[in-house]
C-alpha positions in Angstrom: 245.1 122.7 -87.5 243.9 125.7 -85.6 243.5 125.4 -81.8 244.2 127.4 -78.8 246.6 125.8 -76.3 246.7 127.7 -73.1 249.8 126.1 -71.7 251.9 127.2 -74.7 250.3 130.6 -74.6 251.0 131.1 -70.9 254.6 130.0 -71.5 254.9 132.4 -74.4 253.6 135.2 -72.3 256.0 134.5 -69.5 258.9 134.4 -72.1 257.8 137.6 -73.6 257.8 139.4 -70.2 261.2 137.8 -69.5 262.5 139.2 -72.9 261.2 142.7 -72.0 262.9 142.5 -68.6 266.2 141.4 -70.2 266.1 144.2 -72.7 265.2 146.8 -70.1 267.4 145.8 -67.2 270.2 143.5 -68.2 273.3 145.2 -69.4 275.8 142.4 -69.1 278.0 140.4 -71.5 276.1 137.1 -71.4 272.4 137.2 -70.5 271.4 140.1 -72.7 273.2 139.2 -75.9 273.0 135.4 -75.7 270.2 134.6 -73.2 267.7 136.8 -75.1 268.6 135.1 -78.4 268.3 131.6 -76.8 264.9 132.5 -75.4 263.5 134.3 -78.4 263.3 131.2 -80.5 261.5 129.4 -77.7 259.1 132.3 -77.4 258.4 132.2 -81.2 257.9 128.4 -81.0 255.5 128.6 -78.1 253.6 131.4 -79.8 253.1 129.3 -82.9 252.1 126.2 -80.9 249.6 128.4 -79.0 247.5 128.7 -82.1 248.4 125.9 -84.4 248.4 122.1 -83.9 251.6 121.4 -85.8 254.1 118.6 -85.4 257.1 119.5 -83.1 260.0 118.9 -85.5 258.6 120.8 -88.5 257.6 123.7 -86.3 261.0 123.8 -84.5 262.8 123.7 -87.8 260.6 126.4 -89.3 261.2 128.7 -86.3 265.0 128.0 -86.5 265.0 128.9 -90.2 263.0 132.0 -89.5 265.6 133.1 -86.9 268.4 132.3 -89.2 266.8 134.4 -92.0 266.5 137.4 -89.6 270.1 137.0 -88.7 271.3 136.7 -92.3 269.2 139.9 -93.0 271.4 141.6 -90.4 274.5 140.5 -92.3 273.1 142.4 -95.3 272.0 145.4 -93.2 268.4 145.0 -94.3 267.0 147.4 -91.8 269.1 150.1 -93.3 268.4 149.1 -96.9 264.6 149.4 -96.1 265.2 152.9 -94.7 264.3 151.8 -91.2 267.7 152.5 -89.6 266.3 155.5 -87.6 263.4 153.5 -86.3 264.4 152.1 -82.9 261.6 149.5 -82.9 262.6 148.2 -86.3 266.2 148.0 -85.2 265.3 146.1 -82.1 263.0 143.6 -83.9 265.2 143.1 -87.0 268.5 143.6 -85.4 271.5 145.5 -86.8 274.5 143.2 -86.5 275.2 139.6 -87.7 276.8 137.2 -85.2 277.6 133.5 -85.4 277.1 133.4 -81.6 273.5 134.4 -82.2 273.1 131.6 -84.7 274.5 129.2 -82.0 272.1 130.6 -79.4 269.1 130.1 -81.7 270.2 126.5 -82.4 270.7 125.7 -78.8 267.3 127.2 -77.9 265.5 125.1 -80.5 267.5 122.1 -79.4 266.2 122.6 -75.9 262.6 122.8 -77.3 263.0 119.6 -79.2 264.5 117.8 -76.2 261.7 119.0 -73.8 259.0 118.1 -76.3 260.5 114.7 -76.8 260.8 114.0 -73.0 257.3 115.5 -72.3 255.6 113.4 -74.9 256.8 110.1 -73.4 
């Protein structure tokens, strides 16, 4: 079950750097709000696959459900209920506003992961 896969780890590292660059320098209406959400589920998937030898579909579904859970927590303003509303890092990680477009972005990101994994495994 445990194993280190350098390809997934390298890709996760590249995605993490990309996410930081998007957060720091992109201030547009498409890449920052939707591109970052699209990529973050791929980042989480690659991070999990870097250390665990798990099947593609259960891992992808688990990551997608995790992303949905975080988004639903934004609907209920969990960051504020936990008293972390003044903590900028907590607000960045947990988010502060629910969006159906975010849910779509997560779904499309995981969809791409499953498609790439299916094509790559052939």
